[in-house]
C-alpha positions in Angstrom: 67.6 -48.5 29.4 64.8 -50.1 27.5 65.9 -52.2 24.5 63.4 -52.9 21.7 64.0 -56.0 19.6 62.5 -55.7 16.1 62.2 -59.3 15.1 61.9 -62.3 17.5 63.7 -65.0 15.6 67.0 -66.7 16.5 69.2 -63.6 16.6 66.7 -61.2 18.3 65.5 -63.9 20.7 69.0 -64.8 21.8 70.3 -61.2 22.2 67.1 -60.0 23.9 67.1 -62.9 26.3 70.8 -62.2 27.2 70.1 -58.5 27.7 67.1 -59.3 29.9 69.2 -61.7 32.0 71.7 -58.8 32.5 69.0 -56.6 33.9 67.8 -54.6 31.0 64.2 -54.0 30.2 63.5 -55.7 26.9 60.5 -55.3 24.5 60.3 -58.1 21.9 58.6 -56.9 18.8 56.6 -59.4 16.7 53.7 -59.6 14.4 51.8 -61.6 17.0 52.6 -60.5 20.6 50.3 -63.2 22.0 51.7 -66.0 19.9 53.2 -69.2 21.4 56.7 -68.6 20.1 57.1 -65.2 21.6 55.6 -66.4 24.9 58.3 -69.1 25.1 61.0 -66.4 24.5 59.5 -64.3 27.3 59.5 -67.2 29.6 63.2 -68.0 28.8 64.2 -64.4 29.1 62.5 -63.7 32.4 63.1 -60.3 34.0 61.4 -57.2 32.8 60.3 -58.3 29.4 57.1 -58.1 27.4 56.0 -58.4 23.8 54.5 -55.7 21.6 53.8 -55.0 17.9 56.7 -54.0 15.8 55.7 -50.3 15.7 54.9 -50.4 19.4 58.4 -51.8 20.1 60.0 -49.1 18.0 58.1 -46.5 20.0 58.9 -48.0 23.4 62.6 -48.8 23.0 65.4 -46.3 23.8 67.7 -48.5 21.7 66.5 -50.8 18.9 67.9 -54.0 17.5 66.8 -54.7 13.9 66.9 -58.5 13.6 64.5 -59.2 10.8 64.8 -61.6 7.8 66.3 -59.6 5.0 63.5 -60.1 2.5 61.0 -58.5 5.0 63.3 -55.7 6.3 62.3 -52.9 3.9 58.6 -53.5 4.6 59.1 -53.7 8.4 61.3 -50.5 8.5 58.5 -48.7 6.7 56.0 -49.5 9.5 58.2 -48.5 12.5 57.5 -44.7 12.4 60.0 -42.0 13.3 63.3 -43.5 14.3 65.3 -40.2 14.1 65.8 -40.1 17.9 66.6 -43.8 18.2 69.8 -45.7 18.3 69.3 -48.5 15.8 71.6 -51.5 15.8 71.4 -53.7 12.7 71.8 -57.4 12.9 70.2 -58.3 9.6 72.0 -60.5 7.1 71.3 -59.7 3.4 71.7 -63.2 2.1 70.2 -64.7 -1.0 67.6 -67.3 -0.3 70.1 -70.1 -1.0 72.6 -68.4 1.3 75.2 -68.4 -1.5 76.2 -64.7 -1.3 75.1 -61.3 -0.1 72.5 -59.3 -1.9 73.9 -56.0 -0.5 77.4 -55.1 0.4 79.4 -55.0 -2.7 78.8 -51.3 -3.5 77.0 -50.1 -0.4 76.2 -51.5 3.1 73.1 -52.8 4.8 73.2 -49.8 7.2 73.0 -47.4 4.2 70.1 -49.4 2.7 68.1 -49.4 6.0 68.7 -45.7 6.5 67.5 -45.0 3.0 64.3 -46.9 3.7 63.5 -45.0 6.9 61.3 -42.0 7.2 63.0 -38.7 6.1 63.9 -36.0 8.6 63.6 -32.4 7.7 67.3 -32.3 6.6 66.4 -34.9 4.0 68.4 -37.6 5.7 67.1 -41.1 6.5 67.0 -42.9 9.9 
């Protein structure tokens, strides 16, 4: 199974590295696939890993992990293309910048919000 990591920060880097060490093929999605930070993650992860753009990662991965900073999540989801045939795991944390409380979660969930941002299928449903 090929796992695509959308976001290469602390959460995505740690989970992707662990999955690679367990033998999964992992694609780390980032804005700069040749950047020094992602190259360090690839070195730590070893195994069958490589870096790609965020849309490229979404296209390649059988299963996707969304691990982006909350303020950027809506914009990133909009660039990923058709996710209707993908399993999408969400590891985002919708915290205010001062980390004092959640911005989403009192009347809906992050999963509902992310699904609403995704491209619409013919049935009118989101991701």
